[in-house]
C-alpha positions, 0 to 999 in steps of 0.5 A: 830579477833586479828591481829593489821593490821586487827583491823585497817581495822575494827575499823578505815578504814572501820568502817562504814562497821563494826558497833556496831549492831547485836545480841550481842549488842541488849541486851544492848539497854534498858540500853545504848539506843542511846547515845555515847556508845550504839548508831549508825549513826546520834544519835551517831554522835550528842552525840559524838559532844556534849560530846567530848569537855567535855573530851578534855585535856584542860577541863579535866585539869580544872576538875583535882583539883575537881577530886583530892579533891573528891578522897582524901576525898574518900581515907580518909574513908580508915583510920579507917580500916588502923589504926585498922589493919582491912582488906579491900576488894580491889575491893569493896573499889576501886568501892566505891572510883571510884563511889564517884569520877565519880558522882561528875564529871558527875553531879557536885552538882546537884545530892543528896545523896538519889539519889546516894544511889539509883543509886549505887546499881541499877548499881551494879545489872545491871552490874552483870546481863549483862554478862548473857545477852551478853554471852547468847543473844539467851536466852529468857528474862524470863529465863535469870539469874538475869533478875528480878534484872536487870529490877528492876535496870533499873527502878531505874536508869530511875527514878533517871536519868529522875528525874534529867533531868526534874529538870535541863533540862531548866536551867542547870546553869554553870559547866563543868560536863557532865550532864550540857553539855547534858542539855545545848545541850538538851535545845538549840533552834532547837536541836531536842534532847529529855530527853531520849537522855540525859538519854541514854548518862548519863547512858552509860557514867556513866556505862563505867566510873565506871566499867572501872576504878573500874575493872582496879584498882581492878587488881592493888593490886594483881599485886603489891602483886605478883611483889614486884620489880614493887611495890618498884619502884612505891612506890619510885616514889609516895613517891618522887613526892607526899611525905606527901602531899595530891595528886593533879594536880601538881603531875601528871607530875611526876607520869610517872612510875605510868602511865606506871603501869596503862597502863600495868594493862590494857594491861594484863586485858583490862576491855572490853575484847571482843566486836563484830562488824557486817558487814553491807555489804560484803567485804574482810579483808586481802583476807578473805571474810566477808558476810553481816550480819556476826559478827566479835568478837574483843578481846583486851585481845587476841591481848594484849597477842600476842607473835609476838607483845609483848615480854613476853606477859604474864609478868607484865612489866610496862617498856614496856610503856616507850617512848623508848620501845613504839616507832614504836608499831602498833596503834592497838597492844594496844587498851583497849578503842577501836579504830577509831571513836568509841574510848572511849571519856573518856580515858584521864579522866580514866588515870588521875583518875586512877593515882590520886587514886593509888597515893592517896592510896599509898602515905598513905598506903602499901597494905599487902594481907590477904589470897589468891592473885587472879591470874586469871580473872573470865570471864564475861562482864568485866574481874574481878579478880577471887575472892576478894583480902582482904588486910591490909593497913599499914600507911606509916611513920605515914601519913594518 
């Protein structure tokens, strides 16, 4: 299913008919559980109600200073390689920076370094296994590739998450982080919520928060390498807005082209490139009958490349997100974060985080590719570049 007008029916107008259920979703149950990303019905509604205030524009603005400080500190760690002229792996470094950032926003200072050290590789193992589980849902568990590492990863995630919940659920303290908000809801009198509910929401949001941003930013660097005219405009804006400062909340309003670049990256390579919906009752979509129990496969990747919706759809053109060119575009012509009631609650956080990371790196360094620049995605649960991009980071005018 690709046409925007049909997607509006499935994702928004009749979202209660086309649900997140069926054989393609069930392999995710033991990871996502019944939280805001994996749940349906009442459990999802409760999770959404608790989490939505955390992700309001006002609350995210309050967190932006902490976001910027964490990102700048993570980018500082690139400097030894940059000064030595030693190449870095773009995707791996983006994953590191994003992970350090998300951990602090999600957990505040309640998580220790030892717990982070367990959580990060566990999630990496689970994410690497998800493609097989989702794309081969009929395969028996014992025969699923990387099944053992998946189970070990889930056990490690559960150990860390349940340990944190047990420690803080009755006295979460103050804070704007997601973990604190979930623990407050869990401990409220008469809530009926459980430790499992807190765990499911933490795991789902953490997985989405790290994988989405890291994967999207892994595409930024090969696209800049292949489009020097876009890179030149991006560098000019960041040099003008950020200059020699450390990037901060005060710079975001001036990073308009940076935001357009991020939006265009997600148009070309939406991280969640396909996701299904299952019809829980029979109906029709634009005259086509849909039977109860049938699955509909939705693909932002295909919709984002429709030539009757997008001019030159395969070209990297951030200007297509300028206000004058965006006016009148169908709401579901571009939906990298889904749509309707199940649209990702963290999309505003993603854009701020991605802009700050891009600006923090590019205010200090210019990337130079070493070896082949990836140009195609490797199909999996998410759309990652076909191979890692190695690049040197050349310091800008003595800035580090």
